[in-house]
PyMOL Python script that loads the backbone (N, CA, C, O; Angstrom):
from pymol import cmd

cmd.read_pdbstr("""\
ATOM      1  N   MET A   1       0.843  -1.179   0.000  1.00  0.00           N
ATOM      2  CA  MET A   1       0.000   0.000   0.000  1.00  0.00           C
ATOM      3  C   MET A   1       0.885   1.238   0.000  1.00  0.00           C
ATOM      4  O   MET A   1       1.636   1.454   0.952  1.00  0.00           O
ATOM      5  N   ALA A   2       0.815   2.041  -1.030  1.00  0.00           N
ATOM      6  CA  ALA A   2       1.603   3.269  -1.127  1.00  0.00           C
ATOM      7  C   ALA A   2       0.805   4.429  -0.535  1.00  0.00           C
ATOM      8  O   ALA A   2      -0.316   4.705  -0.961  1.00  0.00           O
ATOM      9  N   LEU A   3       1.393   5.099   0.448  1.00  0.00           N
ATOM     10  CA  LEU A   3       0.742   6.229   1.093  1.00  0.00           C
ATOM     11  C   LEU A   3       1.571   7.486   0.894  1.00  0.00           C
ATOM     12  O   LEU A   3       2.800   7.437   0.861  1.00  0.00           O
ATOM     13  N   THR A   4       0.889   8.601   0.765  1.00  0.00           N
ATOM     14  CA  THR A   4       1.557   9.895   0.777  1.00  0.00           C
ATOM     15  C   THR A   4       1.738  10.284   2.233  1.00  0.00           C
ATOM     16  O   THR A   4       0.821  10.112   3.035  1.00  0.00           O
ATOM     17  N   VAL A   5       2.903  10.803   2.588  1.00  0.00           N
ATOM     18  CA  VAL A   5       3.136  11.225   3.966  1.00  0.00           C
ATOM     19  C   VAL A   5       3.698  12.640   3.979  1.00  0.00           C
ATOM     20  O   VAL A   5       4.335  13.088   3.026  1.00  0.00           O
ATOM     21  N   GLU A   6       3.442  13.331   5.089  1.00  0.00           N
ATOM     22  CA  GLU A   6       3.973  14.666   5.320  1.00  0.00           C
ATOM     23  C   GLU A   6       4.638  14.679   6.688  1.00  0.00           C
ATOM     24  O   GLU A   6       4.486  13.730   7.457  1.00  0.00           O
ATOM     25  N   SER A   7       5.364  15.728   6.996  1.00  0.00           N
ATOM     26  CA  SER A   7       6.118  15.831   8.236  1.00  0.00           C
ATOM     27  C   SER A   7       5.256  15.657   9.483  1.00  0.00           C
ATOM     28  O   SER A   7       5.657  14.952  10.410  1.00  0.00           O
ATOM     29  N   GLY A   8       4.103  16.271   9.524  1.00  0.00           N
ATOM     30  CA  GLY A   8       3.263  16.199  10.711  1.00  0.00           C
ATOM     31  C   GLY A   8       3.672  17.219  11.749  1.00  0.00           C
ATOM     32  O   GLY A   8       4.574  18.027  11.525  1.00  0.00           O
ATOM     33  N   THR A   9       2.995  17.175  12.898  1.00  0.00           N
ATOM     34  CA  THR A   9       3.270  18.113  13.980  1.00  0.00           C
ATOM     35  C   THR A   9       3.562  17.359  15.268  1.00  0.00           C
ATOM     36  O   THR A   9       3.134  16.218  15.443  1.00  0.00           O
ATOM     37  N   SER A  10       4.294  18.004  16.164  1.00  0.00           N
ATOM     38  CA  SER A  10       4.696  17.366  17.418  1.00  0.00           C
ATOM     39  C   SER A  10       3.671  17.555  18.538  1.00  0.00           C
ATOM     40  O   SER A  10       3.954  17.226  19.690  1.00  0.00           O
ATOM     41  N   PHE A  11       2.510  18.071  18.223  1.00  0.00           N
ATOM     42  CA  PHE A  11       1.441  18.249  19.209  1.00  0.00           C
ATOM     43  C   PHE A  11       0.109  18.090  18.505  1.00  0.00           C
ATOM     44  O   PHE A  11      -0.051  18.594  17.393  1.00  0.00           O
ATOM     45  N   PRO A  12      -0.836  17.424  19.097  1.00  0.00           N
ATOM     46  CA  PRO A  12      -0.808  16.720  20.372  1.00  0.00           C
ATOM     47  C   PRO A  12      -0.211  15.321  20.234  1.00  0.00           C
ATOM     48  O   PRO A  12      -0.050  14.804  19.129  1.00  0.00           O
ATOM     49  N   LEU A  13       0.111  14.725  21.375  1.00  0.00           N
ATOM     50  CA  LEU A  13       0.604  13.351  21.376  1.00  0.00           C
ATOM     51  C   LEU A  13      -0.518  12.393  20.991  1.00  0.00           C
ATOM     52  O   LEU A  13      -1.694  12.658  21.241  1.00  0.00           O
ATOM     53  N   GLY A  14      -0.141  11.299  20.391  1.00  0.00           N
ATOM     54  CA  GLY A  14      -1.102  10.272  20.015  1.00  0.00           C
ATOM     55  C   GLY A  14      -1.525  10.394  18.567  1.00  0.00           C
ATOM     56  O   GLY A  14      -0.875  11.064  17.764  1.00  0.00           O
ATOM     57  N   ALA A  15      -2.626   9.732  18.247  1.00  0.00           N
ATOM     58  CA  ALA A  15      -3.192   9.782  16.895  1.00  0.00           C
ATOM     59  C   ALA A  15      -4.335  10.785  16.909  1.00  0.00           C
ATOM     60  O   ALA A  15      -5.232  10.701  17.747  1.00  0.00           O
ATOM     61  N   THR A  16      -4.302  11.737  15.978  1.00  0.00           N
ATOM     62  CA  THR A  16      -5.314  12.781  15.913  1.00  0.00           C
ATOM     63  C   THR A  16      -5.858  12.879  14.497  1.00  0.00           C
ATOM     64  O   THR A  16      -5.117  13.163  13.556  1.00  0.00           O
ATOM     65  N   VAL A  17      -7.161  12.643  14.351  1.00  0.00           N
ATOM     66  CA  VAL A  17      -7.802  12.805  13.044  1.00  0.00           C
ATOM     67  C   VAL A  17      -8.082  14.291  12.857  1.00  0.00           C
ATOM     68  O   VAL A  17      -8.695  14.930  13.713  1.00  0.00           O
ATOM     69  N   ARG A  18      -7.624  14.836  11.727  1.00  0.00           N
ATOM     70  CA  ARG A  18      -7.848  16.241  11.393  1.00  0.00           C
ATOM     71  C   ARG A  18      -8.447  16.306   9.999  1.00  0.00           C
ATOM     72  O   ARG A  18      -8.598  15.284   9.328  1.00  0.00           O
ATOM     73  N   ASP A  19      -8.788  17.511   9.571  1.00  0.00           N
ATOM     74  CA  ASP A  19      -9.268  17.685   8.201  1.00  0.00           C
ATOM     75  C   ASP A  19      -8.232  17.145   7.229  1.00  0.00           C
ATOM     76  O   ASP A  19      -7.080  17.578   7.235  1.00  0.00           O
ATOM     77  N   GLY A  20      -8.633  16.229   6.422  1.00  0.00           N
ATOM     78  CA  GLY A  20      -7.757  15.733   5.368  1.00  0.00           C
ATOM     79  C   GLY A  20      -6.863  14.564   5.720  1.00  0.00           C
ATOM     80  O   GLY A  20      -6.134  14.086   4.851  1.00  0.00           O
ATOM     81  N   GLY A  21      -6.882  14.074   6.970  1.00  0.00           N
ATOM     82  CA  GLY A  21      -6.025  12.941   7.296  1.00  0.00           C
ATOM     83  C   GLY A  21      -5.839  12.750   8.793  1.00  0.00           C
ATOM     84  O   GLY A  21      -6.695  13.131   9.592  1.00  0.00           O
ATOM     85  N   ALA A  22      -4.708  12.155   9.164  1.00  0.00           N
ATOM     86  CA  ALA A  22      -4.425  11.883  10.573  1.00  0.00           C
ATOM     87  C   ALA A  22      -2.972  12.202  10.890  1.00  0.00           C
ATOM     88  O   ALA A  22      -2.071  11.916  10.101  1.00  0.00           O
ATOM     89  N   ASN A  23      -2.760  12.801  12.064  1.00  0.00           N
ATOM     90  CA  ASN A  23      -1.424  13.109  12.562  1.00  0.00           C
ATOM     91  C   ASN A  23      -1.094  12.108  13.667  1.00  0.00           C
ATOM     92  O   ASN A  23      -1.945  11.794  14.500  1.00  0.00           O
ATOM     93  N   PHE A  24       0.126  11.616  13.674  1.00  0.00           N
ATOM     94  CA  PHE A  24       0.598  10.697  14.701  1.00  0.00           C
ATOM     95  C   PHE A  24       1.819  11.322  15.357  1.00  0.00           C
ATOM     96  O   PHE A  24       2.728  11.782  14.665  1.00  0.00           O
ATOM     97  N   CYS A  25       1.848  11.343  16.690  1.00  0.00           N
ATOM     98  CA  CYS A  25       3.002  11.877  17.417  1.00  0.00           C
ATOM     99  C   CYS A  25       3.245  11.022  18.653  1.00  0.00           C
ATOM    100  O   CYS A  25       2.308  10.653  19.360  1.00  0.00           O
ATOM    101  N   LEU A  26       4.516  10.711  18.905  1.00  0.00           N
ATOM    102  CA  LEU A  26       4.865   9.963  20.106  1.00  0.00           C
ATOM    103  C   LEU A  26       6.180  10.464  20.679  1.00  0.00           C
ATOM    104  O   LEU A  26       7.037  10.988  19.967  1.00  0.00           O
ATOM    105  N   TYR A  27       6.311  10.287  21.980  1.00  0.00           N
ATOM    106  CA  TYR A  27       7.528  10.644  22.697  1.00  0.00           C
ATOM    107  C   TYR A  27       8.359   9.378  22.820  1.00  0.00           C
ATOM    108  O   TYR A  27       7.892   8.373  23.356  1.00  0.00           O
ATOM    109  N   ALA A  28       9.587   9.425  22.324  1.00  0.00           N
ATOM    110  CA  ALA A  28      10.449   8.241  22.370  1.00  0.00           C
ATOM    111  C   ALA A  28      11.883   8.677  22.645  1.00  0.00           C
ATOM    112  O   ALA A  28      12.713   8.738  21.737  1.00  0.00           O
ATOM    113  N   ARG A  29      12.158   8.975  23.900  1.00  0.00           N
ATOM    114  CA  ARG A  29      13.488   9.419  24.289  1.00  0.00           C
ATOM    115  C   ARG A  29      14.502   8.322  23.996  1.00  0.00           C
ATOM    116  O   ARG A  29      14.322   7.171  24.392  1.00  0.00           O
ATOM    117  N   GLY A  30      15.562   8.691  23.301  1.00  0.00           N
ATOM    118  CA  GLY A  30      16.634   7.757  22.996  1.00  0.00           C
ATOM    119  C   GLY A  30      16.403   6.903  21.769  1.00  0.00           C
ATOM    120  O   GLY A  30      17.290   6.150  21.367  1.00  0.00           O
ATOM    121  N   ALA A  31      15.227   7.003  21.163  1.00  0.00           N
ATOM    122  CA  ALA A  31      14.957   6.189  19.969  1.00  0.00           C
ATOM    123  C   ALA A  31      15.779   6.697  18.788  1.00  0.00           C
ATOM    124  O   ALA A  31      15.899   7.904  18.576  1.00  0.00           O
ATOM    125  N   THR A  32      16.330   5.784  18.038  1.00  0.00           N
ATOM    126  CA  THR A  32      17.067   6.149  16.822  1.00  0.00           C
ATOM    127  C   THR A  32      16.256   5.846  15.570  1.00  0.00           C
ATOM    128  O   THR A  32      16.625   6.259  14.471  1.00  0.00           O
ATOM    129  N   ALA A  33      15.148   5.122  15.738  1.00  0.00           N
ATOM    130  CA  ALA A  33      14.267   4.802  14.618  1.00  0.00           C
ATOM    131  C   ALA A  33      12.861   4.557  15.151  1.00  0.00           C
ATOM    132  O   ALA A  33      12.676   4.068  16.266  1.00  0.00           O
ATOM    133  N   VAL A  34      11.875   4.907  14.328  1.00  0.00           N
ATOM    134  CA  VAL A  34      10.471   4.667  14.668  1.00  0.00           C
ATOM    135  C   VAL A  34       9.767   4.184  13.409  1.00  0.00           C
ATOM    136  O   VAL A  34      10.001   4.700  12.317  1.00  0.00           O
ATOM    137  N   GLU A  35       8.906   3.193  13.571  1.00  0.00           N
ATOM    138  CA  GLU A  35       8.132   2.661  12.459  1.00  0.00           C
ATOM    139  C   GLU A  35       6.655   2.678  12.853  1.00  0.00           C
ATOM    140  O   GLU A  35       6.287   2.185  13.919  1.00  0.00           O
ATOM    141  N   LEU A  36       5.822   3.239  12.001  1.00  0.00           N
ATOM    142  CA  LEU A  36       4.383   3.295  12.227  1.00  0.00           C
ATOM    143  C   LEU A  36       3.727   2.156  11.462  1.00  0.00           C
ATOM    144  O   LEU A  36       3.904   2.022  10.251  1.00  0.00           O
ATOM    145  N   LEU A  37       2.966   1.335  12.182  1.00  0.00           N
ATOM    146  CA  LEU A  37       2.247   0.219  11.563  1.00  0.00           C
ATOM    147  C   LEU A  37       0.769   0.563  11.521  1.00  0.00           C
ATOM    148  O   LEU A  37       0.193   0.964  12.533  1.00  0.00           O
ATOM    149  N   LEU A  38       0.152   0.409  10.355  1.00  0.00           N
ATOM    150  CA  LEU A  38      -1.269   0.699  10.180  1.00  0.00           C
ATOM    151  C   LEU A  38      -2.021  -0.599   9.896  1.00  0.00           C
ATOM    152  O   LEU A  38      -1.597  -1.409   9.073  1.00  0.00           O
ATOM    153  N   PHE A  39      -3.145  -0.782  10.591  1.00  0.00           N
ATOM    154  CA  PHE A  39      -3.962  -1.988  10.466  1.00  0.00           C
ATOM    155  C   PHE A  39      -5.337  -1.621   9.923  1.00  0.00           C
ATOM    156  O   PHE A  39      -5.850  -0.539  10.210  1.00  0.00           O
ATOM    157  N   ASP A  40      -5.937  -2.515   9.140  1.00  0.00           N
ATOM    158  CA  ASP A  40      -7.283  -2.294   8.614  1.00  0.00           C
ATOM    159  C   ASP A  40      -8.337  -2.333   9.715  1.00  0.00           C
ATOM    160  O   ASP A  40      -9.267  -1.526   9.723  1.00  0.00           O
ATOM    161  N   THR A  41      -8.187  -3.276  10.642  1.00  0.00           N
ATOM    162  CA  THR A  41      -9.133  -3.431  11.747  1.00  0.00           C
ATOM    163  C   THR A  41      -8.348  -3.736  13.021  1.00  0.00           C
ATOM    164  O   THR A  41      -7.193  -4.155  12.948  1.00  0.00           O
ATOM    165  N   PRO A  42      -8.969  -3.529  14.198  1.00  0.00           N
ATOM    166  CA  PRO A  42      -8.264  -3.815  15.452  1.00  0.00           C
ATOM    167  C   PRO A  42      -7.810  -5.263  15.593  1.00  0.00           C
ATOM    168  O   PRO A  42      -6.840  -5.531  16.302  1.00  0.00           O
ATOM    169  N   ASP A  43      -8.487  -6.202  14.935  1.00  0.00           N
ATOM    170  CA  ASP A  43      -8.107  -7.607  15.069  1.00  0.00           C
ATOM    171  C   ASP A  43      -7.329  -8.146  13.868  1.00  0.00           C
ATOM    172  O   ASP A  43      -7.143  -9.358  13.752  1.00  0.00           O
ATOM    173  N   SER A  44      -6.877  -7.271  12.982  1.00  0.00           N
ATOM    174  CA  SER A  44      -6.060  -7.721  11.842  1.00  0.00           C
ATOM    175  C   SER A  44      -4.760  -8.332  12.354  1.00  0.00           C
ATOM    176  O   SER A  44      -4.093  -7.728  13.194  1.00  0.00           O
ATOM    177  N   PRO A  45      -4.387  -9.507  11.873  1.00  0.00           N
ATOM    178  CA  PRO A  45      -3.164 -10.149  12.352  1.00  0.00           C
ATOM    179  C   PRO A  45      -1.888  -9.491  11.819  1.00  0.00           C
ATOM    180  O   PRO A  45      -0.835  -9.595  12.448  1.00  0.00           O
ATOM    181  N   GLN A  46      -1.968  -8.825  10.685  1.00  0.00           N
ATOM    182  CA  GLN A  46      -0.795  -8.198  10.069  1.00  0.00           C
ATOM    183  C   GLN A  46      -1.134  -6.758   9.677  1.00  0.00           C
ATOM    184  O   GLN A  46      -2.270  -6.470   9.302  1.00  0.00           O
ATOM    185  N   PRO A  47      -0.153  -5.854   9.761  1.00  0.00           N
ATOM    186  CA  PRO A  47      -0.406  -4.481   9.302  1.00  0.00           C
ATOM    187  C   PRO A  47      -0.563  -4.449   7.784  1.00  0.00           C
ATOM    188  O   PRO A  47       0.040  -5.251   7.070  1.00  0.00           O
ATOM    189  N   ASN A  48      -1.378  -3.513   7.302  1.00  0.00           N
ATOM    190  CA  ASN A  48      -1.501  -3.367   5.853  1.00  0.00           C
ATOM    191  C   ASN A  48      -0.530  -2.321   5.322  1.00  0.00           C
ATOM    192  O   ASN A  48      -0.359  -2.186   4.110  1.00  0.00           O
ATOM    193  N   ALA A  49       0.112  -1.574   6.234  1.00  0.00           N
ATOM    194  CA  ALA A  49       1.133  -0.603   5.827  1.00  0.00           C
ATOM    195  C   ALA A  49       2.131  -0.417   6.960  1.00  0.00           C
ATOM    196  O   ALA A  49       1.778  -0.488   8.137  1.00  0.00           O
ATOM    197  N   SER A  50       3.372  -0.180   6.589  1.00  0.00           N
ATOM    198  CA  SER A  50       4.455   0.080   7.532  1.00  0.00           C
ATOM    199  C   SER A  50       5.226   1.289   7.014  1.00  0.00           C
ATOM    200  O   SER A  50       5.669   1.304   5.866  1.00  0.00           O
ATOM    201  N   ILE A  51       5.383   2.305   7.868  1.00  0.00           N
ATOM    202  CA  ILE A  51       6.048   3.536   7.457  1.00  0.00           C
ATOM    203  C   ILE A  51       7.210   3.811   8.400  1.00  0.00           C
ATOM    204  O   ILE A  51       7.011   3.963   9.606  1.00  0.00           O
ATOM    205  N   SER A  52       8.416   3.876   7.861  1.00  0.00           N
ATOM    206  CA  SER A  52       9.593   4.233   8.648  1.00  0.00           C
ATOM    207  C   SER A  52       9.713   5.749   8.682  1.00  0.00           C
ATOM    208  O   SER A  52       9.739   6.396   7.635  1.00  0.00           O
ATOM    209  N   LEU A  53       9.785   6.317   9.883  1.00  0.00           N
ATOM    210  CA  LEU A  53       9.901   7.759  10.014  1.00  0.00           C
ATOM    211  C   LEU A  53      11.348   8.185   9.817  1.00  0.00           C
ATOM    212  O   LEU A  53      12.274   7.507  10.262  1.00  0.00           O
ATOM    213  N   ASP A  54      11.529   9.303   9.155  1.00  0.00           N
ATOM    214  CA  ASP A  54      12.849   9.869   8.875  1.00  0.00           C
ATOM    215  C   ASP A  54      13.226  10.796  10.030  1.00  0.00           C
ATOM    216  O   ASP A  54      12.515  11.771  10.272  1.00  0.00           O
ATOM    217  N   PRO A  55      14.319  10.528  10.752  1.00  0.00           N
ATOM    218  CA  PRO A  55      14.670  11.367  11.898  1.00  0.00           C
ATOM    219  C   PRO A  55      14.939  12.825  11.527  1.00  0.00           C
ATOM    220  O   PRO A  55      14.790  13.706  12.374  1.00  0.00           O
ATOM    221  N   ASP A  56      15.325  13.095  10.298  1.00  0.00           N
ATOM    222  CA  ASP A  56      15.563  14.480   9.882  1.00  0.00           C
ATOM    223  C   ASP A  56      14.271  15.225   9.571  1.00  0.00           C
ATOM    224  O   ASP A  56      14.222  16.448   9.704  1.00  0.00           O
ATOM    225  N   LYS A  57      13.229  14.517   9.161  1.00  0.00           N
ATOM    226  CA  LYS A  57      11.968  15.157   8.777  1.00  0.00           C
ATOM    227  C   LYS A  57      10.853  14.951   9.793  1.00  0.00           C
ATOM    228  O   LYS A  57       9.945  15.776   9.895  1.00  0.00           O
ATOM    229  N   ASN A  58      10.916  13.858  10.541  1.00  0.00           N
ATOM    230  CA  ASN A  58       9.802  13.476  11.407  1.00  0.00           C
ATOM    231  C   ASN A  58      10.156  13.454  12.889  1.00  0.00           C
ATOM    232  O   ASN A  58       9.524  12.733  13.661  1.00  0.00           O
ATOM    233  N   ARG A  59      11.152  14.230  13.296  1.00  0.00           N
ATOM    234  CA  ARG A  59      11.519  14.244  14.718  1.00  0.00           C
ATOM    235  C   ARG A  59      11.891  15.648  15.143  1.00  0.00           C
ATOM    236  O   ARG A  59      12.623  16.353  14.448  1.00  0.00           O
ATOM    237  N   ILE A  60      11.372  16.046  16.301  1.00  0.00           N
ATOM    238  CA  ILE A  60      11.780  17.275  16.977  1.00  0.00           C
ATOM    239  C   ILE A  60      12.107  16.869  18.408  1.00  0.00           C
ATOM    240  O   ILE A  60      11.226  16.446  19.157  1.00  0.00           O
ATOM    241  N   PHE A  61      13.391  17.002  18.788  1.00  0.00           N
ATOM    242  CA  PHE A  61      13.879  16.585  20.101  1.00  0.00           C
ATOM    243  C   PHE A  61      13.536  15.114  20.306  1.00  0.00           C
ATOM    244  O   PHE A  61      14.038  14.281  19.551  1.00  0.00           O
ATOM    245  N   HIS A  62      12.712  14.748  21.279  1.00  0.00           N
ATOM    246  CA  HIS A  62      12.356  13.340  21.508  1.00  0.00           C
ATOM    247  C   HIS A  62      10.982  12.992  20.927  1.00  0.00           C
ATOM    248  O   HIS A  62      10.469  11.899  21.168  1.00  0.00           O
ATOM    249  N   TYR A  63      10.393  13.900  20.174  1.00  0.00           N
ATOM    250  CA  TYR A  63       9.048  13.708  19.618  1.00  0.00           C
ATOM    251  C   TYR A  63       9.120  13.330  18.146  1.00  0.00           C
ATOM    252  O   TYR A  63       9.714  14.048  17.342  1.00  0.00           O
ATOM    253  N   TRP A  64       8.523  12.219  17.801  1.00  0.00           N
ATOM    254  CA  TRP A  64       8.447  11.732  16.418  1.00  0.00           C
ATOM    255  C   TRP A  64       7.028  11.980  15.930  1.00  0.00           C
ATOM    256  O   TRP A  64       6.071  11.740  16.666  1.00  0.00           O
ATOM    257  N   HIS A  65       6.879  12.457  14.699  1.00  0.00           N
ATOM    258  CA  HIS A  65       5.562  12.845  14.200  1.00  0.00           C
ATOM    259  C   HIS A  65       5.467  12.633  12.697  1.00  0.00           C
ATOM    260  O   HIS A  65       6.468  12.696  11.984  1.00  0.00           O
ATOM    261  N   ILE A  66       4.247  12.381  12.223  1.00  0.00           N
ATOM    262  CA  ILE A  66       3.987  12.190  10.797  1.00  0.00           C
ATOM    263  C   ILE A  66       2.504  12.455  10.546  1.00  0.00           C
ATOM    264  O   ILE A  66       1.657  12.148  11.385  1.00  0.00           O
ATOM    265  N   PHE A  67       2.204  13.026   9.389  1.00  0.00           N
ATOM    266  CA  PHE A  67       0.825  13.258   8.961  1.00  0.00           C
ATOM    267  C   PHE A  67       0.574  12.433   7.715  1.00  0.00           C
ATOM    268  O   PHE A  67       1.377  12.442   6.782  1.00  0.00           O
ATOM    269  N   ILE A  68      -0.546  11.717   7.701  1.00  0.00           N
ATOM    270  CA  ILE A  68      -0.895  10.892   6.548  1.00  0.00           C
ATOM    271  C   ILE A  68      -2.224  11.396   5.982  1.00  0.00           C
ATOM    272  O   ILE A  68      -3.279  11.170   6.574  1.00  0.00           O
ATOM    273  N   PRO A  69      -2.168  12.079   4.832  1.00  0.00           N
ATOM    274  CA  PRO A  69      -3.398  12.570   4.220  1.00  0.00           C
ATOM    275  C   PRO A  69      -4.299  11.414   3.773  1.00  0.00           C
ATOM    276  O   PRO A  69      -3.824  10.362   3.347  1.00  0.00           O
ATOM    277  N   GLY A  70      -5.596  11.639   3.879  1.00  0.00           N
ATOM    278  CA  GLY A  70      -6.556  10.687   3.332  1.00  0.00           C
ATOM    279  C   GLY A  70      -6.935   9.513   4.207  1.00  0.00           C
ATOM    280  O   GLY A  70      -7.750   8.689   3.790  1.00  0.00           O
ATOM    281  N   ILE A  71      -6.371   9.397   5.421  1.00  0.00           N
ATOM    282  CA  ILE A  71      -6.788   8.288   6.287  1.00  0.00           C
ATOM    283  C   ILE A  71      -7.632   8.834   7.429  1.00  0.00           C
ATOM    284  O   ILE A  71      -7.560  10.018   7.759  1.00  0.00           O
ATOM    285  N   SER A  72      -8.426   7.965   8.023  1.00  0.00           N
ATOM    286  CA  SER A  72      -9.274   8.358   9.145  1.00  0.00           C
ATOM    287  C   SER A  72      -9.434   7.173  10.089  1.00  0.00           C
ATOM    288  O   SER A  72      -8.947   6.072   9.832  1.00  0.00           O
ATOM    289  N   ALA A  73     -10.127   7.435  11.179  1.00  0.00           N
ATOM    290  CA  ALA A  73     -10.338   6.393  12.188  1.00  0.00           C
ATOM    291  C   ALA A  73     -11.368   5.388  11.729  1.00  0.00           C
ATOM    292  O   ALA A  73     -11.672   4.440  12.453  1.00  0.00           O
TER     293      ALA A  73
END
""", "prot")
cmd.dss("prot")
cmd.show_as("cartoon", "prot")
cmd.util.cbc("prot")
cmd.orient("prot")
């Protein structure tokens, strides 16, 4: 599944549905890599998408963030 991604914002923490998509932000002190796994349903055994966050584009201090246009809860 190919998704368009944007940098996102470092606030608020968690998953936030906004106009046009969803923002994801988490605090991960000391993390050198973060991967976001997306599932079709809560009981799906495997993710339908996996997105590796870029530390240069998707991190501010200890906060990792990404915005994915077109997805919702």
